[in-house]
N, C-alpha and C positions, 0 to 999 in steps of 0.2 A: 275491301275499303282500304284506301291508301293510307299510309302513316301520318301523311299531313292532314288527312280528313279525321283519323283518329285524335289527332292533337286538339281537335276542337270540340271534343266531347264536353268538355268542362265549361263550354261557353254560355253566357246568357244570350240566347239567340236574338232577343229583342235589341242587343247591343251590337249586333253584328250587320255593319252596313255593307253594302255592295262592294265598295272598293276594299275594305278590309278583307271580305271573303276572297276577292280575285288575289289580293296579296298573298293571303295565305293558302292559296290553292285549294278552297274549301268547295266541295261541291253541294250547294245549297240544297238541291233537290233531295239529295241523300240525307242531309241534317233534317229536312223537314218529315222525312219518312220516319225517323226514330221516334220512339214514345217519349212523351213530354210528362211533365208534372200537372196537376189538375189546372194550375193557374196559366199554364202554356208558357212559363218563362223559362223553364229548365229542361235539358234534355236529360233523360233518366239514365244515371250510371250506377250499377250495370243496367243494361236493357233487360227487363224482366220477359220470361216467357209467360205462356198463358196457363201454366199449371196453378190450380187455386192452392195447391199444397206449398207452393213456393212463398216462403215468409215475406218475401217483398211485394206479394199480391195481397197480403192480409189487409182487413179493414183498418182505418186510422185507430178506430178505438181499441182494436186488439193489439196494435203495434204500442199504444200509450199505455195500455194496461201492463204489458210485458216490460215496458221501459221501467215504469214506476215500480212494479213488483222487484224487479231485479235491482234497482237503484236502492230501494228500501233495504233489500236483503244485503246489500253492500255496506250498509252501516254498521251492521252487527258487529265485524270484526274490531274496528277501531273504536267503537262506543264500548265494547266490552274491555277492551285494553286500557282505555282511558278511565273506565269506572274504578279501576283499581288504583289509580292516582289518589283519590280522596279516601281510600279504605287503608291506606298504609299505616297511618298512625294509629287508628282504633285496632287494626289486626295486630300490629306489634305489641300493643299494651294487652291484648287477648292472649297472644302466645307467648310473651315474654321475648321478644326479638325488636331489634332495632328496625326502623322504617326504611332503611337503606338494605337491610337484608331481605326484608319483605318484597322490596322492589325487585329482587332477582326473578320472582314468579312473573312478575310484569315483562322484565326484558325478554324471558324465555317466551312468553306469550306473543310479545311483537315478532320475535324471529319466526315464530310457526307460522304467522300470518304470511309470511313470504314464501315458505316451503310449502304451506298447503295450497297456495295459489298456483304454483308450477305444478304440483301433482293433479289440481283440478282442471287445468288447460290439456294436460297430456292426455288425461283420462276422458275429457269431454271429447278429444279428437278420435277416441276409440269407441266408446260408448253412447257418446251423444251430451249435448249440453243439459238437457232436463234430468235424466237419470242421475248424472254426478251432482247437480245442485240439490235434487230430492236427497239423496242418501248422506251427502256430506252436512247439508243443514239440519237433517233429522238427528244425525249424531250431536250436531253441536248443540243441539237443544238438551240432549240427554248431559252433556259434560257442562252445560251452564248450571243445569240443577245440581249438579254435584258440587260446582263450585260454591253456589250459595249453600248447601247443607254440609260442607267440609267440616269436620270436627277438629281438624288439626292442620298445621302448615304444610305437612308432606302431602296430605290428601289434597288440599287446595293447590299445592304446586303442580301435581300430576294431571289434575282437572284443568288447570288454566293451559297447560301445554297443550293438551289434547283439544280443549276447546278451541283454541287459537288456529290449530291446524284445520279442523274441519267446519271452522265459520266463514273461511275465505273463498269459496267457488265464485260468487257474484261479483265479488271484488276483483277477481281476476279475469273472469270469462265476461265481463260486461261489455268490453270493447267489441268481442267476437259478436256478441247479441246485437250490438249497434249496428255492426256491418251487416249482419245476417238480414235485419228486417228493415233498414232506412237506406234511402239512396244518398249518393254522394252529397248532393247541394244541401242536404238537412243534416248531415252527420255531426257537423262541429258542434251545432246546439245541443243535440241529444249527447255527446261526449260530455259537454259542458254540465248538463243536468245531472247524468250518472256520476260524474266525479265530484260535482258538488255535494252530493248526497255523503259520499264517504269522508270528504274533506270536512263537511261540518259535523259528523258524527262524534269525533272524538272530543268534542267541547260541549255536546250535549249530554253525554254520559256523565261527565263530573257534575253537571249541574243538577241533574236528577239524583245522583248519589249523595251529593252533599246537602241537598234539600232533606233527603231522608235521614241523613245523620244529625242534622241540625234540629230534627224535631225533639230529640232526646239526648242532649250531648252527654249526660251520664251513663247512658246505656251503649256501652262498647259492642254489644252484640248486634247492635242495628247494622253494621256492615253486612249482614247475611241478607238483609232486606234489599240492599243495594244490588247484590248479585240477583237476589229474587226477582227484582225490577228486570234486570238485563235478561233473565231466563224468559220472562214474559214477550220482550222484544223479539228474541230469536223464535220463539213460538210463532209469533205474528209474521216474522220473516218467512218461516217455513210454510206457513199457512197462505201467505200470499203466492209463493211460487206453486204451491198445489193448486190453487184456485184459478191463476190468472196466466200462468207461463207455460207455453207449449214449445215442442222441440223446434229448435229453429235451424238445425242441421239442415242444409239442401246444397248437393255436390252440383254446381252449375257447369261442370265438366261432363256430366253424363246427360245425354239427350233426354228430352222430356218424357218419351216412351219408355225408357229403360230407369227412370227412377224407380227406386225400391219401394216396396209397401212399408208402411209405418206402424201399422197395428192400431189398435184402440187406445184409449186415453190412458188406461192403466198400463199398458205395455210401454207407451212412450214415456210416461212419467216415471216407471221403474227400472225400465231396460229388461224385465222379465217377461218372457213369452213373445219377444218381437218375432214377427214373420220371417220365415226363412227368405233369404236373399237381402235382408236389410242390412247387411254387413258391408256396405260399401264404404265405411270409414277405415281409418288407417289401423295397421297393427300396432302394437305396443312399440316395436322397434322403431316403426316408422314415425310413431307420434313423438318419441324422445328424440329420434334424429332432427325431427324439424324444431324441437325447442332448442337444440345446441347449435343447429344451423343458423337459427334466427340471431342469436347471442353474438356470434363470431363476426357478425358485419359491423364495419366501423360506425356507420351512424347509429346503430342501436346501441353499441357500447358508449358511444360518446353521450348519448341522451341519457342512459342508465346512469353513468358517473355525474353528469350534471345536476339531473333530477335527484339522485340519491344525496349528493352533497349538500342540495339547498334543501331539502325536506326532512333532512336528519334531525335539524335543530327543531323543527315542529314537534316530532315525537318526543324528543329528549326534554323539551321545555314543558309541554303539556303533561307528560306522565310524571315530572318530579316537581312542578310548580309548587305544591303545598308545602313541601320540605323547606323551600326558601322562603316563602310568605309568612308562615307560621311563626317562625323565630324572630323575623326582621319586623313585622307589623302586627303581631299578635292576633291574626286572623282566626276566627273560628269557621265552623262548618258552613255557617250562612254566609259569611264575608267571601269564603272561597267559592261557594255556588254563584253568588253574584259576579264575581271577578271572571267566571268564565262565559259571562255574556259578551265579552269583550271580542274573542274571537269568532263567537257566532256571528256578530255584527258584521264583523270584518269579512267572514266567508262570504255572506250574502251580499254585501257591497262588491266583494271581488266577482262573485258569480254574475252579479247584475251587469258588472262592468265588462267581462268577458262576453256575456251573451250578445252586448251591442258591438263590441270591438272587433271580435273575431271574423263575424260575417261581413263587417264593413271593410276590414283588411282585404277579405277574400273578393268582395266585389270590386273594389279599388284597384288591386293588383290585376284582377282580369281584365278590366278596362284600359289600365296602363300597357298590358302585354297583348293587347288586341285578341283576348279571348283564350290565350295559351296560360295555362295553370302552372305554376312553379311552387313545389311543396315547400321549399324552404321560406316561402313568405308566410308561413304559418308560424315561424319563429320570430317575426317582428313584434309581436306581443310580449314575448320574453325578455326582449332588450327594454321594452317599457317597463316591465315589473322588476327588474334587478337593482335599480337604485332604491326602490321601497324596501327591498330585502336587506340590503346593506345597512340602510338608515335604521330601520328596526332592530337589528341585532346589535349594533353599536350604542344605541341608546339603552337597551336592556341591561347591558352592561355597566355602563356608567350609572343608571338608576339602581342597580342592585348595591354596587361599591359603594356608592355616596350616601345611600339610605335616601334617595330622593322621594317625594310623595308617590304613593303608590298608583296615583292616576298616570303618572308619566310611563311607569311600567305598564299599565293597561293600555296607553296610546301606543308605544314602542311594539307591543305585542300585537296590537291591532294591525299597525303598518306592515309588520313582517308577514302576518297571516294572509292579508288582503294580497300581498305580493305573489305569494304562494297559489293562491286560488286563481289569480290573473294569470298564471304561466302554465299552470297544469294541463289545461285543453290544448295548448300549443304544442307541448311535447307529445301528448297522446296523438292528436291529430296529424302532426307531421310524419310520424312512423305509420300510422295508418295509410297515409297518402301514397308513401313511397313503397310500403310493403304490404298492399290490401289484402292479400290472402293469408297473412301471417298476424292478423290483428290478435288473435288469442296468445300466441307466443310472445309478442311484444308486450301486451299489457301484462303479463305474468312477470317478464322480466323488469318491466319498469316499477311494478308493484314489490318485487322482491328487492330490487336496489333501494326504494324507499324504506322498507322495514329492516332492511339489513343495516342501513344508517341509522334509524331509529333504534335499532336494537343495540348498536354499539354506543351511541350517545346515552342511553337509557341507563346503561351500566356504568358509565364512567362519568357522567356530568357532574354529579353531586361531589365526588371527590376531586374532580378536576378543577372545578370552580373554587371549592374551599382551599385547594393547595396553591393555585395561580393568582386568584382574585378574580372577580367578576370582569372587570375591564379587560385584563389580558386574555381571559378564557374567551369572551364573546368576540374579542377583537380577532383572535384566532379563527374562531367560527366564521366571522366575516371574511377573513382572509381566503379561507377555503371555499367560501359562496364565490368570492370573486374568481377564483381560479376555475370553478365549475362555470361560472357565466361566461369564459373565453371559449367555450366549447360551442356556443350558439353562433358567433361570428364566423368561427372555422367551418361549421356546417353550412352556413349561409353562402360562404365563399367556394368550399370545395364538394358541397352536398351533391351537386350533379354529376361530377366525375365520379364521386363515390358510389353514387345509384347505379351508374353504369358499370363500374368494375365490380360490384356486389349486388347482383339482381335478386328478386325474390326467388323462393324456390318453386313458388307456384302451388297448385292445389294437387297435382297430379300424384296417384298412388301407382308407383313403379309395378306392382305386381297385378295391376288391373289396366295399365295403359293399353294392352293389346285390345281389349274388349271396348275401350273408349275408341280406339281408331277404327275398330271394325264397325262400330255404331255408327260413325261419322261417315264412312266410307259407304254404308248402305243409304245415304240420302238424307238422314234425318238432320234436323237443324241442330247445329252445335250452339247453344245459348252461352258458352262460356267466352267464345271468341272474343267478344267485345271486351269482357271484364279482364282477360288476360292482357289485352292491349292497352287498357284504359289508363294505367298508372305508367306502363313503361314507355309509352309513347309521349308523355307529357314532355316539356322542355326543361 
């Protein structure tokens, strides 16, 4: 197929008139021979083979069950991290420590969410998505229980660190799984659903925890039950993966007849007893090479810096808010629990807005460009979100310093969270469009940037705001977010040339290239050719 024809794979073919087809040199007969979605409106990207083990060929029910299970499991890291925000004061009283000192366990937990995500992606490329999720989530349940039962701060600190590390797999590998099982035309909404779950989770955790603490404010030991409830959530996430998630790894560079055996359900889930010949995945060296090869690409670095600087204040504010609200407004546990409904509502509104806006942008820009998709168009929604981000941060600073009514803080916080939810899918989907074969590595680094920013802010925000004043501190935060926002128009302008200069590393495994070539030479259909071209031939 010619490159000009390849450029049209993302087209809505019911919008492609004869004149446009001639202008773009599209072979209409070739286009109509390609497989289409059930409604006939979208050409399927990538083009699936006929292997029932190919996750793209799974039933819609199985795909949705997988998406919901991994999305729910992706809530556990941030849910657990934020649960500790409401327990800082009772834990400090229980152990005779200051809340700011107890907060060190929280910051450490946040850092390990990023580290765990990077390891999860690298290991999933070696052992498979499902075994890594199974073992890591299983261990996260154990350490969550240890957090709940910890008799002293040292035990709690160690358990929090380890629990954060092992809870991260579905938050980091979710983007890979979305790409593994869904076609291009439906990916943006699925990414929005997956990211919506884990962006919502850090606000639900404090609501549940504060409600538990408020049931008996005299009993400082109730913080154990806050983490007990979190242990139950981790167990449910683990159970969801065990019951509903199957292995989604499927190397489309291998011809259908050479696809490895996958073994039974238990072997696929645990990675133990896999059939011989199933090791078509990467070696550890290759997996880590892919991780760092993805990071050094300028578009990836730009997105990580931009997203990390904008999301940092989400984590920092969320994990320390009770420290500010209690002395300023005399809030108790019940008031804090109710206050956390603000970002929940804002996240839902942002999710709903993004669910409508992102597909509309995709369809509008496709029509404007005569069916040629430009990934930089994903970032239009980010330009729409940034004014809300800056407005929210500045208002929070003024409200804290001048002791304005707490409803203004609630409004400002909601505006800021809305902007983050609106822009998140744009970042993820942009990188997924330009580097489709490195989706896991990209998700891991975006997640790492997010939590590193949050880790830094969580450690410093209380002392920084107290020393500088809220207006100056949050003004600096807004200034850093403004700098971060400049990466978006830069990518929209220079993105195409950067994509050409720094292409995807692809899926090929160097040590196995010869076998791929010989298989293709034998006349077997190579189902990967379309996918390898799909995003590198776009304008």
